C-alpha positions as CSV (number, residue, x, y, z in Angstrom):
1,M,67.9,-80.2,-43.5
2,P,68.7,-83.7,-43.0
3,E,66.9,-85.7,-40.2
4,Q,70.3,-86.9,-38.8
5,I,72.9,-84.5,-38.0
6,N,76.4,-85.5,-39.2
7,P,79.8,-83.7,-39.5
8,L,79.3,-82.5,-43.0
9,S,75.8,-80.9,-42.0
10,I,77.7,-79.2,-39.1
11,L,80.3,-77.8,-41.4
12,Y,77.8,-76.7,-43.7
13,L,75.7,-74.8,-41.1
14,L,78.9,-73.1,-39.7
15,L,80.0,-72.1,-43.4
16,H,76.4,-70.9,-43.9
17,G,76.5,-68.8,-40.8
18,A,79.8,-67.4,-41.6
19,G,78.9,-66.5,-45.2
20,T,75.8,-64.6,-43.8
21,A,77.9,-62.8,-41.2
22,V,80.7,-61.8,-43.8
23,A,78.0,-60.6,-46.2
24,V,76.3,-58.4,-43.4
25,V,79.6,-56.9,-42.4
26,L,80.7,-56.1,-45.9
27,C,77.2,-54.5,-46.8
28,L,77.5,-52.3,-43.6
29,Y,81.0,-51.4,-44.4
30,L,80.3,-50.4,-47.9
31,L,77.4,-48.3,-46.9
32,L,78.5,-46.6,-43.5
33,C,82.3,-46.5,-44.0
34,R,83.6,-43.2,-45.4
35,G,87.2,-44.3,-45.7
36,K,88.6,-47.2,-47.6
37,A,90.6,-49.7,-45.9
38,I,92.3,-51.2,-49.1
39,A,93.3,-48.2,-51.5
40,P,92.8,-44.8,-49.5
41,D,94.4,-43.1,-52.4
42,I,91.9,-44.2,-55.1
43,T,88.4,-42.8,-55.4
44,P,86.0,-45.6,-56.6
45,P,82.6,-44.9,-58.2
46,A,80.1,-44.2,-55.4
47,R,77.3,-46.0,-57.4
48,L,79.6,-49.0,-57.3
49,R,79.9,-49.0,-53.7
50,R,76.2,-48.8,-53.2
51,W,75.4,-51.7,-55.7
52,A,78.0,-53.9,-54.2
53,A,76.5,-53.1,-50.7
54,A,73.1,-54.1,-52.1
55,L,74.5,-57.3,-53.6
56,F,76.0,-58.4,-50.1
57,G,72.8,-57.4,-48.5
58,V,70.6,-59.5,-50.7
59,M,72.9,-62.3,-50.3
60,A,72.8,-62.2,-46.6
61,L,69.0,-62.1,-46.5
62,A,69.0,-65.1,-48.9
63,H,71.1,-67.0,-46.5
64,V,68.7,-66.1,-43.5
65,W,65.4,-67.1,-45.3
66,W,66.8,-70.2,-46.8
67,I,68.2,-71.5,-43.5
68,L,65.1,-70.7,-41.7
69,F,63.2,-72.5,-44.4
70,Y,65.3,-75.7,-44.2
71,T,65.3,-75.5,-40.4
72,Y,61.4,-75.5,-40.1
73,S,60.5,-77.3,-43.2
74,D,61.9,-78.9,-46.1
75,D,58.8,-79.3,-48.1
76,T,60.1,-78.2,-51.6
77,R,56.3,-78.5,-53.0
78,S,55.0,-76.0,-50.4
79,V,53.9,-72.5,-51.4
80,I,56.6,-70.8,-49.2
81,Y,59.4,-72.6,-51.0
82,G,58.0,-71.4,-54.5
83,L,57.7,-67.8,-53.1
84,L,61.2,-68.0,-51.9
85,V,62.6,-69.3,-55.2
86,A,60.5,-66.6,-57.0
87,I,62.1,-63.9,-54.7
88,D,65.7,-65.3,-55.5
89,C,64.8,-65.0,-59.2
90,M,63.6,-61.4,-59.0
91,A,66.4,-60.1,-56.4
92,L,69.6,-61.8,-56.9
93,P,70.2,-61.5,-60.8
94,P,69.4,-57.6,-60.8
95,V,72.0,-56.9,-58.1
96,F,74.5,-59.1,-60.1
97,V,73.8,-57.3,-63.3
98,G,73.8,-53.9,-61.5
99,T,77.0,-54.4,-59.8
100,L,78.7,-55.7,-63.2
101,L,77.5,-52.6,-65.2
102,N,78.6,-50.4,-62.4
103,M,82.1,-52.2,-62.4
104,L,82.2,-51.0,-66.3
105,Q,80.8,-47.5,-65.3
106,D,78.2,-47.8,-67.7
107,R,75.0,-46.1,-67.4
108,R,73.7,-46.8,-71.0
109,R,72.3,-50.1,-70.4
110,P,69.1,-50.2,-68.5
111,L,68.1,-52.9,-65.8
112,W,64.6,-53.6,-66.6
113,P,65.5,-56.3,-69.2
114,I,66.8,-58.6,-66.4
115,F,63.4,-58.3,-64.5
116,V,61.5,-59.3,-67.6
117,V,63.7,-62.4,-68.5
118,M,63.6,-63.4,-64.8
119,T,59.9,-63.1,-64.5
120,P,59.1,-66.5,-66.1
121,C,61.6,-68.1,-63.6
122,A,59.7,-66.5,-60.7
123,V,56.2,-67.6,-62.3
124,I,57.1,-71.1,-63.0
125,A,58.3,-71.3,-59.3
126,V,55.1,-70.4,-57.9
127,L,53.0,-72.5,-60.4
128,Q,55.1,-75.5,-59.2
129,T,53.6,-75.1,-55.9
130,A,50.0,-74.8,-57.4
131,L,50.5,-77.8,-59.8
132,P,52.5,-80.3,-57.7
133,D,51.7,-83.2,-60.2
134,I,53.6,-81.5,-63.0
135,D,57.3,-81.3,-62.9
136,L,58.1,-77.7,-63.7
137,T,61.5,-77.7,-62.0
138,T,63.5,-79.1,-65.0
139,P,62.1,-76.6,-67.4
140,N,62.7,-73.9,-65.1
141,M,66.4,-75.0,-64.5
142,I,67.1,-75.2,-68.3
143,Y,65.6,-71.7,-68.8
144,G,67.9,-70.3,-66.1
145,L,70.8,-71.9,-67.6
146,V,70.0,-70.5,-71.1
147,I,69.4,-67.1,-69.6
148,A,72.8,-67.4,-67.7
149,V,74.7,-68.5,-70.9
150,A,73.1,-65.6,-72.8
151,F,73.8,-63.1,-70.4
152,I,77.4,-64.1,-70.2
153,I,77.9,-63.9,-74.0
154,Y,76.1,-60.5,-74.1
155,M,78.6,-59.1,-71.3
156,V,81.6,-60.5,-73.1
157,V,80.5,-58.5,-76.2
158,A,79.9,-55.4,-73.8
159,V,83.2,-55.7,-72.2
160,R,84.9,-55.9,-75.4
161,Q,83.1,-52.6,-76.6
162,Y,84.1,-50.9,-73.4
163,G,87.7,-52.0,-73.5
164,R,87.9,-50.3,-76.8
165,W,86.5,-47.2,-75.4
166,L,88.9,-47.2,-72.7
167,R,91.8,-47.6,-75.2
168,D,90.4,-44.4,-77.1
169,N,89.9,-42.3,-74.0
170,Y,92.5,-43.4,-71.2
171,A,96.2,-44.0,-71.8
172,D,97.1,-45.5,-68.4
173,L,94.5,-47.8,-67.4
174,E,95.0,-51.7,-66.9
175,H,92.3,-53.1,-69.4
176,K,92.5,-56.3,-67.6
177,E,90.7,-55.0,-64.8
178,V,87.6,-54.9,-67.1
179,W,87.8,-58.6,-67.7
180,L,88.6,-59.3,-64.0
181,S,85.3,-57.6,-63.3
182,L,83.5,-59.8,-65.6
183,T,85.3,-63.0,-64.6
184,L,84.4,-62.1,-60.8
185,L,80.9,-61.8,-61.6
186,I,80.6,-64.8,-63.6
187,G,82.2,-66.7,-60.7
188,L,79.6,-65.2,-58.2
189,M,76.8,-66.4,-60.9
190,I,78.1,-70.0,-61.0
191,L,78.1,-69.9,-57.1
192,L,74.5,-68.7,-57.0
193,M,73.5,-71.4,-59.6
194,S,75.2,-74.1,-57.6
195,F,72.9,-73.1,-54.6
196,E,70.0,-72.9,-56.8
197,Y,70.3,-76.1,-58.7
198,T,71.6,-78.5,-55.8
199,D,70.5,-80.1,-52.7
200,N,73.8,-82.0,-52.2
201,Y,75.5,-81.1,-48.9
202,V,79.1,-81.5,-50.5
203,M,78.5,-79.2,-53.5
204,S,76.9,-76.6,-51.3
205,T,79.7,-76.8,-48.8
206,I,82.3,-76.4,-51.7
207,A,80.3,-73.4,-53.0
208,H,80.3,-71.8,-49.6
209,L,84.1,-72.2,-49.3
210,I,84.6,-70.6,-52.8
211,G,82.3,-67.8,-51.8
212,F,84.8,-66.3,-49.3
213,P,87.5,-65.7,-51.6
214,L,85.1,-64.3,-54.2
215,A,83.6,-61.9,-51.6
216,G,87.1,-60.6,-50.9
217,L,87.8,-60.2,-54.5
218,L,84.7,-58.1,-55.0
219,L,85.7,-55.9,-52.0
220,W,89.0,-55.3,-53.5
221,R,87.5,-54.6,-56.9
222,V,85.2,-52.3,-55.4
223,E,88.0,-50.5,-53.4
224,T,90.4,-50.3,-56.1
225,L,88.5,-49.5,-59.3
226,Q,89.3,-46.0,-60.2
227,S,86.3,-43.5,-61.0
228,L,86.5,-42.6,-64.7
229,S,85.0,-39.3,-65.5
230,P,83.5,-38.4,-67.8
231,L,81.6,-41.6,-68.5
232,P,80.9,-42.6,-72.2
233,L,78.0,-40.8,-73.5
234,P,74.7,-42.7,-74.3
235,A,74.5,-43.2,-78.0
236,K,71.5,-40.8,-78.4
237,E,73.5,-38.0,-76.5
238,E,76.7,-38.8,-78.5
239,N,74.8,-38.2,-81.8
240,D,73.1,-35.2,-80.9
241,Y,76.5,-33.7,-79.5
242,R,78.0,-34.4,-82.8
243,K,75.2,-32.8,-84.8
244,D,75.5,-29.6,-82.7
245,Q,79.2,-29.6,-83.6
246,E,78.6,-30.1,-87.3
247,G,77.6,-26.3,-87.5
248,E,81.0,-25.3,-86.1
249,A,83.9,-25.0,-88.5
250,A,86.3,-27.6,-87.6
251,K,90.0,-26.6,-87.5
252,S,92.3,-27.8,-89.9
253,W,94.5,-30.8,-89.2
254,S,97.5,-28.8,-89.1
255,A,96.3,-26.2,-86.8
256,I,95.3,-29.1,-84.4
257,G,98.8,-30.5,-84.8
258,E,100.2,-27.0,-83.7
259,L,98.0,-26.9,-80.7
260,L,99.0,-30.5,-79.7
261,A,102.8,-29.3,-80.0
262,K,102.2,-26.1,-77.8
263,H,99.9,-27.3,-75.3
264,C,100.6,-31.0,-75.0
265,E,104.2,-31.9,-76.1
266,D,106.1,-28.5,-75.3
267,A,104.1,-28.1,-72.0
268,Q,104.7,-31.7,-71.2
269,L,100.9,-32.3,-70.5
270,Y,101.3,-35.8,-71.3
271,L,103.1,-36.5,-68.0
272,Q,99.8,-35.9,-66.2
273,Q,98.6,-39.0,-64.8
274,D,95.0,-40.2,-65.7
275,L,94.9,-37.7,-68.7
276,T,91.8,-38.4,-70.8
277,L,91.1,-37.4,-74.4
278,T,88.4,-35.0,-73.1
279,Q,91.0,-33.4,-70.8
280,L,93.4,-33.0,-73.6
281,S,90.8,-31.7,-75.9
282,T,89.7,-29.0,-73.4
283,A,93.4,-28.0,-72.9
284,I,94.0,-27.3,-76.6
285,G,90.6,-25.9,-77.4
286,V,89.5,-28.7,-79.6
287,N,86.3,-30.7,-79.4
288,H,87.2,-34.1,-78.4
289,Y,85.2,-35.7,-81.4
290,Y,87.3,-33.7,-84.1
291,L,90.6,-34.5,-81.9
292,S,89.9,-38.4,-82.0
293,Q,89.2,-37.7,-85.9
294,Y,92.5,-36.0,-86.0
295,F,94.4,-38.9,-84.5
296,A,92.6,-41.3,-87.0
297,S,93.7,-39.0,-89.9
298,Q,97.3,-39.5,-88.7
299,G,96.9,-43.2,-88.6
300,T,97.2,-43.2,-84.8
301,S,94.8,-42.9,-81.8
302,Y,95.1,-41.0,-78.5
303,Y,96.1,-43.9,-76.7
304,A,99.2,-44.5,-79.2
305,Y,100.1,-40.8,-79.2
306,I,100.1,-40.3,-75.2
307,H,102.3,-43.7,-75.2
308,D,104.6,-42.5,-77.8
309,L,105.3,-39.2,-75.9
310,R,105.7,-40.9,-72.6
311,V,108.1,-43.5,-73.8
312,R,110.1,-40.9,-75.8
313,H,110.3,-38.8,-72.4
314,F,111.4,-41.8,-70.5
315,V,114.3,-42.7,-73.0
316,A,115.4,-39.1,-72.9
317,R,115.4,-38.8,-69.2
318,Y,117.0,-42.2,-68.6
319,R,119.8,-41.2,-71.0
320,E,120.2,-37.9,-69.3
321,L,120.4,-39.4,-65.8
322,A,122.8,-42.2,-66.8
323,A,125.0,-39.5,-68.5
324,A,125.1,-37.7,-65.1
325,H,125.8,-41.0,-63.4
326,E,122.8,-40.4,-61.0
327,P,120.8,-43.4,-59.6
328,I,117.9,-44.6,-61.8
329,V,115.0,-46.6,-60.6
330,A,113.0,-47.4,-63.6
331,Q,109.6,-48.0,-61.9
332,Q,110.0,-44.6,-60.4
333,L,110.8,-42.8,-63.6
334,A,107.9,-44.6,-65.3
335,H,105.7,-43.0,-62.7
336,E,107.2,-39.6,-63.3
337,C,106.4,-40.3,-67.1
338,G,102.6,-40.5,-66.1
339,Y,102.1,-44.2,-65.6
340,H,100.2,-45.6,-62.6
341,S,101.2,-49.1,-63.6
342,Y,104.6,-50.2,-64.4
343,S,103.2,-53.2,-66.4
344,T,101.3,-50.9,-68.8
345,F,104.5,-48.7,-69.2
346,S,106.7,-52.0,-70.0
347,T,104.0,-53.1,-72.4
348,A,104.0,-49.7,-74.2
349,F,107.8,-49.5,-74.1
350,K,108.2,-52.7,-75.8
351,Q,105.8,-52.1,-78.6
352,R,107.8,-49.0,-79.4
353,M,111.4,-50.0,-78.9
354,G,111.2,-53.5,-79.8
355,Q,112.7,-54.8,-76.7
356,S,112.1,-55.0,-73.0
357,V,112.8,-52.1,-70.6
358,T,115.7,-54.3,-68.9
359,A,117.2,-55.0,-72.2
360,W,117.4,-51.7,-73.2
361,M,118.8,-50.3,-70.1
362,R,121.5,-52.9,-70.3
363,E,122.3,-51.7,-73.8
364,V,122.3,-48.1,-72.7
365,E,124.5,-48.9,-69.6
366,G,126.9,-50.9,-71.7
């Protein structure tokens, strides 16, 4: 803390206190509140709520211990300072990573590597207090930046892989929500680094101001993220599962086509919202691995198959309603065709019809 109080330092303290209060309130809300204030009709992953609560809780504690440190001491060469930096290194990154992985609803990737890679940061922080004549701050900052960049690259690859899995197993998900989750966590990571790597009041004040909308965005993401079930199997389980199925006689492609026609197309199962590849395979009595192989043999995918059926259903229903001169609301009709999101529907429609929904409706009505 500066020796002389000035308006900027007062603003900083007010924002610091407000940030602490917000983090505490959000932590308690996610842990104790049974209902959801933002999206009561959506069931988000319970693990994600717990991890987000842990993230807010750790951030609140970090606010408290740092403000106490700078209130009673500003000796950055003291043992207490080194221990606080070490605690930051070992507490904050794991909850950031855990929250992100749970946004992706991915249990395959363990958290222990993040503890391993952050241990040198904690050790260097403690050594700095024991060896005050040697400047270890710069190497520590460089190492932290390298780890942050490596993590961002790693998660970009992981998110791309997860996005492809979503496309193969879910027909009506906004895939941009996955990238939003990653962007959000990267923003929070940059915010954390700005606190760790600068003692400038202006930069810290800006970081605090940015933190409030990021906290709100994280809460919105936690409340509105749809729980996906089943989760992708770990690689070993998936391989074992496929090996178990190799002993069973696979149904012929034509037989699978007939089952799809009977139990999905004729029964209009494709109109069911949130229909997954696994649910479809269960409904027609075919292993989901063979079913995905069937779609591949037909030059398509589950994602494309479901969208084709839904768009055709929309076209038929729209023409039927138009011929009967009944009022038509495109968004409502898209919802009846199995779509949660109208933007997902409009994208699928344009890909298959070669024009926008609005342009096509004008042609039909003209």
